[in-house]
Structure formats: structure tokens, C-alpha cells
KEROGU-193888 format. One record per residue (C-alpha): residue number from 1; residue in three letters; z, y, x. Coordinates in Angstrom, 1 decimal. Each point is the difference from the previous one (the first is absolute). Last residue first. Example, Ala and Ser with C-alpha at 12.3 -4.5 7.8 and 13.67 -1.06 7.14 Angstrom:
NODE  num  residuo      zz      yy      xx
NODE    2      SER     7.1    -1.1    13.7
NODE    1      ALA     0.7    -3.4    -1.4
***
This chain:
NODE  num  residuo      zz      yy      xx
NODE  325      VAL    -9.4    -5.2   -18.3
NODE  324      TYR    -3.3     1.6     0.8
NODE  323      GLY    -1.3     0.0    -3.5
NODE  322      TYR    -0.4    -1.8    -3.4
NODE  321      ILE     0.4    -3.7     1.0
NODE  320      GLY     2.3     0.8     2.9
NODE  319      ARG    -1.5    -0.8     3.4
NODE  318      VAL     0.5    -2.6     2.6
NODE  317      SER    -2.2    -0.1     3.0
NODE  316      VAL    -0.6    -3.0     2.3
NODE  315      GLU    -1.6     0.3     3.5
NODE  314      GLY     3.4    -0.4     1.6
NODE  313      SER     3.0    -0.9    -2.2
NODE  312      MET     0.5    -3.5    -1.3
NODE  311      VAL     0.1    -0.7    -3.7
NODE  310      ALA     2.2    -2.9    -1.2
NODE  309      ARG    -1.4    -1.3    -3.3
NODE  308      VAL     2.1    -1.0    -3.0
NODE  307      GLY    -1.6    -2.2    -2.6
NODE  306      ASP    -3.5    -0.5    -1.5
NODE  305      ALA     0.5     2.7    -2.7
NODE  304      THR     1.1     2.3     2.8
NODE  303      GLU     3.3     1.0     1.5
NODE  302      VAL    -0.3     2.1     3.2
NODE  301      LEU     2.5    -0.5     2.8
NODE  300      LEU    -0.6     2.5     2.8
NODE  299      GLU     0.4    -1.5     3.4
NODE  298      GLY     2.8     1.4     2.2
NODE  297      ARG     0.8    -3.4     1.6
NODE  296      GLU     3.3    -0.3    -1.9
NODE  295      ASN    -1.8     0.3    -3.4
NODE  294      ILE    -1.0     3.3    -1.6
NODE  293      GLY     0.3     1.5    -3.5
NODE  292      ARG    -1.3    -1.3    -3.3
NODE  291      SER    -3.3     1.9    -0.5
NODE  290      ILE    -1.7    -1.2    -3.2
NODE  289      GLY    -3.6    -1.2     0.3
NODE  288      THR    -3.6     1.2     0.5
NODE  287      TYR    -2.9    -1.4     2.0
NODE  286      ILE    -2.7     1.3     2.3
NODE  285      ASN    -2.0    -2.2     2.4
NODE  284      GLY    -2.6     0.4     2.7
NODE  283      PRO     2.3     1.4     2.6
NODE  282      THR     3.3     0.4    -1.8
NODE  281      LEU     0.9     2.6    -2.6
NODE  280      VAL     3.2    -0.7    -2.0
NODE  279      LYS     0.4     1.9    -3.2
NODE  278      VAL     3.5     0.5    -1.3
NODE  277      GLU     1.9    -0.5    -3.2
NODE  276      ARG     3.6     1.2     0.1
NODE  275      ASP     3.2    -2.0     0.7
NODE  274      ARG     0.4     1.8     3.3
NODE  273      ASN    -2.6     2.8     0.4
NODE  272      VAL     2.0     2.6     1.9
NODE  271      LEU     1.8    -2.6     2.1
NODE  270      ASN     3.6     1.3     0.7
NODE  269      LYS     1.8    -3.0    -1.4
NODE  268      SER    -2.4    -2.3     1.9
NODE  267      TYR     1.1     1.6     3.3
NODE  266      GLU     3.7    -0.3    -0.8
NODE  265      GLU    -0.4    -3.7    -0.9
NODE  264      LYS    -2.4    -0.7     2.9
NODE  263      LEU     2.4     1.4     2.7
NODE  262      LEU     2.1    -3.0     1.1
NODE  261      SER    -2.9    -2.5    -0.4
NODE  260      LEU    -2.4     2.4     1.7
NODE  259      ASP    -0.9    -2.1     3.0
NODE  258      LEU     1.0    -0.4     3.6
NODE  257      THR     3.5    -1.2    -1.3
NODE  256      LYS     2.4     2.2     2.0
NODE  255      LEU    -2.8     2.3     1.2
NODE  254      PHE    -0.8     1.2    -3.5
NODE  253      SER     3.6     1.1    -0.6
NODE  252      GLU    -0.1     1.9     3.4
NODE  251      TYR    -3.2     1.7    -1.1
NODE  250      TYR     1.6     1.2    -3.3
NODE  249      ASP     2.8     1.7     1.9
NODE  248      GLU    -2.3     1.5     2.8
NODE  247      TRP    -2.5     1.2    -2.6
NODE  246      ALA     2.7     1.8    -2.0
NODE  245      GLU     1.0     1.9     3.2
NODE  244      ALA    -3.5     0.8     0.9
NODE  243      VAL    -0.8     1.2    -3.5
NODE  242      ALA     3.2     2.2    -0.1
NODE  241      ALA    -0.9     1.5     3.4
NODE  240      THR    -3.5     1.0    -1.1
NODE  239      LEU     1.5     1.3    -3.2
NODE  238      ALA     2.5     2.1     1.8
NODE  237      ALA    -2.7     1.4     2.3
NODE  236      ARG    -2.2     0.7    -2.9
NODE  235      ASN     2.5     2.1    -1.9
NODE  234      VAL    -1.5     0.2    -3.5
NODE  233      GLY     0.3     3.4    -1.7
NODE  232      LYS     1.4    -0.1    -3.5
NODE  231      ASP    -1.9     0.3    -3.3
NODE  230      THR    -0.9    -3.6     0.1
NODE  229      HIS    -2.9    -2.2    -1.1
NODE  228      LEU    -3.0     2.0     1.3
NODE  227      ILE     1.7     0.5     3.4
NODE  226      LEU     0.2    -3.8     0.4
NODE  225      SER    -3.7    -0.4     0.1
NODE  224      THR    -2.6    -1.6    -2.3
NODE  223      ALA    -3.1    -2.2     0.2
NODE  222      LYS    -2.0    -2.1    -2.5
NODE  221      ASP    -1.3     2.3    -2.7
NODE  220      GLN    -0.6     2.9     2.3
NODE  219      LEU    -1.5    -2.1     2.7
NODE  218      ASP    -3.8     0.5    -0.7
NODE  217      GLU     0.6     3.7    -0.7
NODE  216      PRO     1.5     0.6     3.4
NODE  215      PHE     3.8     0.5    -0.2
NODE  214      GLU     2.0     3.2    -0.6
NODE  213      ARG     3.7     0.6     0.6
NODE  212      ILE     0.5    -2.0     3.2
NODE  211      GLY     3.6     0.5     1.2
NODE  210      VAL     1.4    -3.5     0.5
NODE  209      ASN    -2.8    -2.6     0.0
NODE  208      ILE     1.5    -2.9     1.9
NODE  207      GLY    -2.1    -1.9     2.6
NODE  206      ILE     1.5    -3.0     1.7
NODE  205      GLY    -1.5    -2.1     2.8
NODE  204      VAL     1.6    -3.3     0.9
NODE  203      ILE    -1.1    -1.1     3.5
NODE  202      VAL     0.6    -3.6     1.1
NODE  201      TYR     0.2    -1.1     3.6
NODE  200      HIS    -1.0    -2.7     2.4
NODE  199      ILE     0.3    -2.7    -2.7
NODE  198      SER    -0.1    -3.7     1.0
NODE  197      GLU    -1.9    -3.1    -1.3
NODE  196      MET    -3.4     0.6     1.8
NODE  195      GLU     0.2     3.7     1.1
NODE  194      THR     0.9     2.7    -2.4
NODE  193      SER    -0.3     3.8    -0.4
NODE  192      MET     1.1     1.3    -3.4
NODE  191      GLU    -0.9     2.5    -2.7
NODE  190      THR     2.0     1.0    -3.1
NODE  189      LEU    -1.3     2.9    -2.2
NODE  188      ILE     2.4     1.6    -2.5
NODE  187      GLY    -0.9     2.6    -2.7
NODE  186      CYS     2.4     2.3    -1.7
NODE  185      VAL     0.0     2.3    -3.1
NODE  184      LYS    -2.4    -2.1    -2.1
NODE  183      LYS    -0.1     0.9    -3.7
NODE  182      GLY     1.5    -1.7    -3.1
NODE  181      ASP     3.0     2.3    -0.4
NODE  180      LEU     0.9    -0.3     3.7
NODE  179      ILE    -1.4    -3.1     1.8
NODE  178      VAL     0.5    -1.5     3.5
NODE  177      ASP    -2.9    -2.1     1.1
NODE  176      ASN     0.8    -3.1     1.9
NODE  175      PRO    -1.0    -3.4    -1.5
NODE  174      TRP     0.2     0.4    -2.9
NODE  173      LYS     0.5     3.4    -1.7
NODE  172      ILE     3.6     1.0     0.7
NODE  171      GLN     2.2     2.3    -2.0
NODE  170      GLY     1.5     3.4     0.5
NODE  169      LYS     3.3     1.5    -1.1
NODE  168      LEU     0.2     3.6     1.1
NODE  167      GLY     3.6     0.9     1.2
NODE  166      THR    -1.6     2.0     2.8
NODE  165      VAL     1.7    -1.3     3.2
NODE  164      LEU     1.3    -3.4    -1.1
NODE  163      PHE    -2.8    -0.7    -2.4
NODE  162      ILE    -2.7     0.7     2.5
NODE  161      GLY     1.7    -2.1     2.6
NODE  160      ALA     0.3    -3.0    -2.4
NODE  159      GLU    -3.6     0.1    -1.0
NODE  158      VAL    -1.1     0.4     3.6
NODE  157      ALA     2.2    -2.9     1.1
NODE  156      MET    -1.3    -2.3    -2.8
NODE  155      ALA    -3.6     0.8     1.0
NODE  154      ALA     0.8    -0.8     3.6
NODE  153      VAL     1.4    -3.5    -0.9
NODE  152      LEU    -3.3    -0.6    -2.0
NODE  151      THR    -2.0     0.9     3.1
NODE  150      LEU     2.2    -2.3     2.1
NODE  149      MET    -1.1    -3.0    -2.1
NODE  148      SER    -3.4     0.0     1.8
NODE  147      ALA     1.8    -0.8     3.3
NODE  146      CYS     1.2    -3.5    -1.0
NODE  145      GLU    -3.3    -1.7     0.8
NODE  144      PRO     0.3     1.3     3.6
NODE  143      PRO     3.1    -2.1     0.6
NODE  142      ILE     3.1     2.2     0.8
NODE  141      ASP     1.6     1.4     3.1
NODE  140      PRO    -0.5     3.6    -1.1
NODE  139      ARG    -1.4     2.7     2.3
NODE  138      LEU    -0.1     3.0    -2.4
NODE  137      LEU    -1.5     3.4     0.2
NODE  136      LEU     0.7     2.1    -3.0
NODE  135      SER    -2.6     2.6    -1.1
NODE  134      MET     0.5     3.4    -1.6
NODE  133      TRP    -2.0     2.6    -2.0
NODE  132      ILE     2.4     2.0    -2.2
NODE  131      GLY    -1.7     2.5    -2.2
NODE  130      THR    -1.4     3.4    -0.7
NODE  129      GLY     0.7     2.0     3.2
NODE  128      GLY    -3.2    -0.9     1.8
NODE  127      SER    -2.8    -1.9    -1.8
NODE  126      SER     0.2    -3.7    -0.8
NODE  125      VAL    -2.6    -1.1    -2.5
NODE  124      TRP    -0.4    -3.7     0.7
NODE  123      SER    -3.4    -1.5     0.9
NODE  122      ARG    -1.2    -3.4    -1.2
NODE  121      GLY    -0.6    -2.7     2.5
NODE  120      ARG     1.1    -2.9    -2.3
NODE  119      ARG     3.5     1.4    -0.5
NODE  118      GLY     0.8     3.6     1.0
NODE  117      LYS    -0.5     1.9     3.2
NODE  116      GLY     0.8     3.5     1.2
NODE  115      ALA    -2.7     1.5     2.2
NODE  114      THR     1.0     3.5     0.8
NODE  113      GLN     3.7    -0.6    -0.5
NODE  112      GLU     2.5     2.8    -0.3
NODE  111      LEU     3.7     0.7     0.5
NODE  110      ALA     0.3    -3.4     1.8
NODE  109      VAL     2.6    -2.7     0.3
NODE  108      VAL     0.1    -3.0     2.3
NODE  107      LEU     3.1    -2.2    -0.1
NODE  106      THR     0.7    -2.6     2.7
NODE  105      GLY     2.1    -2.9    -1.4
NODE  104      ASP    -1.1    -2.6     2.5
NODE  103      PRO    -0.7     1.7     3.4
NODE  102      ALA    -3.1     1.9     1.3
NODE  101      GLY    -1.8    -2.2     2.6
NODE  100      GLN    -3.2     2.0     0.6
NODE   99      GLU    -1.9    -2.1    -2.5
NODE   98      ALA     2.6     0.8    -2.6
NODE   97      ARG    -0.4     3.7     0.8
NODE   96      ARG    -3.7    -0.1    -0.8
NODE   95      ARG     0.7    -2.1    -3.1
NODE   94      ALA     2.6     2.6    -1.2
NODE   93      GLU    -2.5     2.7     0.5
NODE   92      ASN    -2.6    -1.8    -2.0
NODE   91      ASN     2.4    -0.7    -2.8
NODE   90      THR     1.1     3.7     0.1
NODE   89      SER    -3.6     0.9    -0.5
NODE   88      ASP    -2.3     2.6     1.7
NODE   87      THR     2.9     2.0     1.2
NODE   86      ILE     1.6     3.4    -0.6
NODE   85      ASP     3.3     1.7     0.5
NODE   84      LEU     1.5    -3.2     1.4
NODE   83      PHE     3.5    -1.5    -0.2
NODE   82      ALA     0.6    -3.1     2.1
NODE   81      LEU     3.3    -1.7    -0.6
NODE   80      GLU     1.7    -2.8     1.9
NODE   79      GLN     3.3    -0.4    -1.8
NODE   78      GLY    -2.2     0.1    -3.0
NODE   77      ILE     0.8    -3.4    -1.3
NODE   76      ARG     2.7    -1.7     2.1
NODE   75      ARG     3.6     0.4    -1.3
NODE   74      THR    -0.8     2.7    -2.6
NODE   73      HIS     1.7     3.2    -1.1
NODE   72      LEU    -2.7     2.8     0.2
NODE   71      VAL     1.1     3.5    -1.0
NODE   70      SER     0.0     1.7     3.4
NODE   69      ARG    -2.9    -2.1     1.2
NODE   68      ILE    -2.2     1.1    -2.8
NODE   67      GLU     0.8     3.7     0.6
NODE   66      GLU    -0.6    -0.4     3.8
NODE   65      GLY    -3.4    -1.6    -0.7
NODE   64      THR    -1.0     2.9    -2.2
NODE   63      PHE    -0.3     0.7    -3.7
NODE   62      VAL     2.0     3.0    -1.2
NODE   61      ASP    -0.1     0.1    -3.8
NODE   60      GLU     2.1     3.1    -0.7
NODE   59      SER     3.1     0.9     1.9
NODE   58      GLU     3.5     0.8    -1.3
NODE   57      LEU     1.9     1.7     2.8
NODE   56      LEU     0.9    -1.5     3.4
NODE   55      CYS     2.8     2.0     1.6
NODE   54      TYR     0.2     1.1     3.6
NODE   53      GLY     2.8     1.6     2.0
NODE   52      ARG     3.1     1.9    -1.1
NODE   51      ASN     0.6     2.5     2.8
NODE   50      ARG    -3.4     1.7    -0.7
NODE   49      VAL    -1.7    -1.3    -3.1
NODE   48      ALA    -3.2    -2.1     0.0
NODE   47      GLU    -1.3    -1.2    -3.4
NODE   46      ILE    -2.4    -2.9     0.1
NODE   45      GLN    -2.8    -0.3    -2.6
NODE   44      TYR    -2.0    -3.0     1.1
NODE   43      GLY    -3.8     0.4    -0.1
NODE   42      ASP    -1.2    -1.6     3.2
NODE   41      GLU     0.1     3.5     1.6
NODE   40      GLN     3.7     0.1    -0.8
NODE   39      LEU     0.4    -3.3     1.7
NODE   38      GLN    -1.8     1.2     3.1
NODE   37      ARG     2.3     3.1     0.1
NODE   36      ILE     3.1    -2.2    -0.3
NODE   35      VAL    -1.4    -2.1     2.9
NODE   34      LYS    -0.4     3.0     2.2
NODE   33      TRP     3.5     1.2    -0.8
NODE   32      VAL     1.4    -3.3     1.0
NODE   31      ALA    -1.8     0.0     3.3
NODE   30      THR     1.2     3.6     0.7
NODE   29      ARG     3.6    -1.0    -0.8
NODE   28      SER    -0.3    -2.6     2.7
NODE   27      VAL     0.1    -3.8    -0.4
NODE   26      GLY     2.6    -2.8     0.0
NODE   25      LEU    -0.7    -1.0    -3.6
NODE   24      ASN     3.6     0.1    -1.3
NODE   23      LYS     1.0     3.0     2.2
NODE   22      CYS    -3.1     2.1    -0.7
NODE   21      LEU     0.2    -0.7    -3.8
NODE   20      GLU     3.6     1.0     0.0
NODE   19      GLN    -0.7     3.2     1.9
NODE   18      GLY    -2.8     0.9    -2.4
NODE   17      SER     2.5    -0.2    -2.8
NODE   16      VAL    -0.7    -2.0    -3.1
NODE   15      TYR     0.3     1.8    -3.3
NODE   14      GLY     0.8    -1.6    -3.3
NODE   13      PRO     0.7    -3.5    -1.2
NODE   12      ALA    -1.7    -1.4     3.1
NODE   11      ASP    -2.0    -3.2    -0.4
NODE   10      LYS    -3.3     1.7    -0.5
NODE    9      LEU     0.4     2.3     3.0
NODE    8      ALA     1.1    -2.9     2.3
NODE    7      LYS    -3.0    -2.1    -1.3
NODE    6      LEU    -2.4     2.8     0.9
NODE    5      ILE     1.6     0.4     3.4
NODE    4      LYS    -0.4    -3.7     0.7
NODE    3      THR    -3.6    -0.1    -1.2
NODE    2      LYS    -1.0     2.9     2.3
NODE    1      MET     1.9    -1.6     2.9
***
């Protein structure tokens, strides 16, 4: 009911009478009033005028499950939504729910993570109120070897969502870091559970730095946040919804071919180091070449003196010659 009342207030050009809300929802005036109070406690500015009803005024960055649901326009992603004040990791929470039978498309969002995870066991700074920490639970009917491409799909969705909501044009550092002005604003971690030749589930974890104004010294030359690139506030609920909606569109394109053949041109166009010299670090070997985009399997094409090499993600790192990108 909370989400329905919030949507009614948002859709109304002015005031919505309490009587109208009662009639449409089949509840009492007292029930409506209690929900209005809850919304006000969440941070919504709602004006109540006798004989006119309720009017939703301009609100700041309210980040709740109800707010996300009220702006989410997807067919599957987020229809099952878990919003938590705090968790160890949204990926861990998504895995727990997956093991309990949570459906495909479940979205887990948290205000704060106490043990956020990055690639290769690294930690991810994810304190309360400073970002979007979310995980998608998927149950795709695809071969396990195709799952690694989903992390590239996620990067495209984040880049598109950020642009839609903030107007900031990011880029992608292969395979899945989203970059603003040469620094990382989003990290993505994909994990999966498989058995033989089938996938039980895939979890795509996404961490977007939104309101962090200062980073630890060792991250200052690599990390950034959206607030450092815009003088406007960033609505986290709108951005969460935009990323979910973009994901759904890109994901459907992926499922048509089970590769990135329909997406590789757009992805390559957004590569931060395309047509630039990069350094490829593999176990026991380091070489340089020119980044030429990706192929349909999501591998990075690096042109060297010996020809073009297709670089697979995993234990491989790609760096710019003079810095992070």
C-alpha cells in the first residue's frame, strides 16, 4: 500500500484527497494517514490540507524500496525487490535468497555494506548514504561459458543509466569498470553457481560511488564519485531504476545470440582506452599493444607487433601505459 500511495501522489498534478485514496485502495482514512506519516519519516515532503488532501512536494534524495518501486519500469528485473538498511554484501544476500528459491530478476539493494566485495577478494568502500550497492539475481538458461559476458552487459547498463539520470558521459575500462574523467566510479562483480553444464544462478553485483567526497589516499588517483562531477544532487532511486531498465534491454539483446555480437559495437565505442596503447598483465607475462575494442565473446582485442591477440577476462589486468586507464 505504501508504494501505491506514493505512486498516486507522484502521478497527481496537485492534491489527492484522502477519500479518493481510501476508495481506490479499499482502506480506511486512518490507514492512509499512517502511510503518509511513514512517507514523511522517510524524508518525503507531503503537504496535508483540510478539504483538499495530500500533495507531494519536491523531495531530496529519498532512497527506499518504495521509492525505487515507484519509479521502476521493468518487465522482470526488480519486480521482486529486497531493500536492506545494512548487510554484509548484496552479493552474499542475493546468494542466500537464491538458495532459498528467490526468482529470476530479484534485485537486492542496501543502504550500507559491511563487507563489500571487489574483484580478486578486494574490499569495496560502501558506507551508508554514499552510493548504490545492488545485486541482480539471474537464472539464465545459458551455457556456463557464456556467463562471463554478463559483466560487460552490466557495465553498459551502468554507463547508460548514469547518463540518463545525470547527463554525465562515462566510459568503460574493459571488462567492467565504469570510468568518469579517468577514474573508476563503478565496480561490478559477477558470481555464479553451476553444476556440470548448467547454471543454477548468476549474481551481478554493482557498486556505484554516488556521494563520496573523499577517498582513502591509496584510491584518490583511481576512484571518483558522481557528486564530484555534478553540481546537482543525484537521485539514487532513479539511478537504480535506470540501471535496471537499461540492463533489461541489453540483457535481452544478449539472450538473442548468447554473445555480444549485437552489443560489441556500442561497447567498443565506449571503451576508455580504445585505439590507445595498453599494458596487458597476465600470470608470468606482460606485453603492450593497441586496444581495438572487443569481439563477440567479450574478449579485448589487442593489436601487437605479432598480430591481434584476444584477451580473456579473469586473472588478466589491462592498464594504460601511464596510469589506471
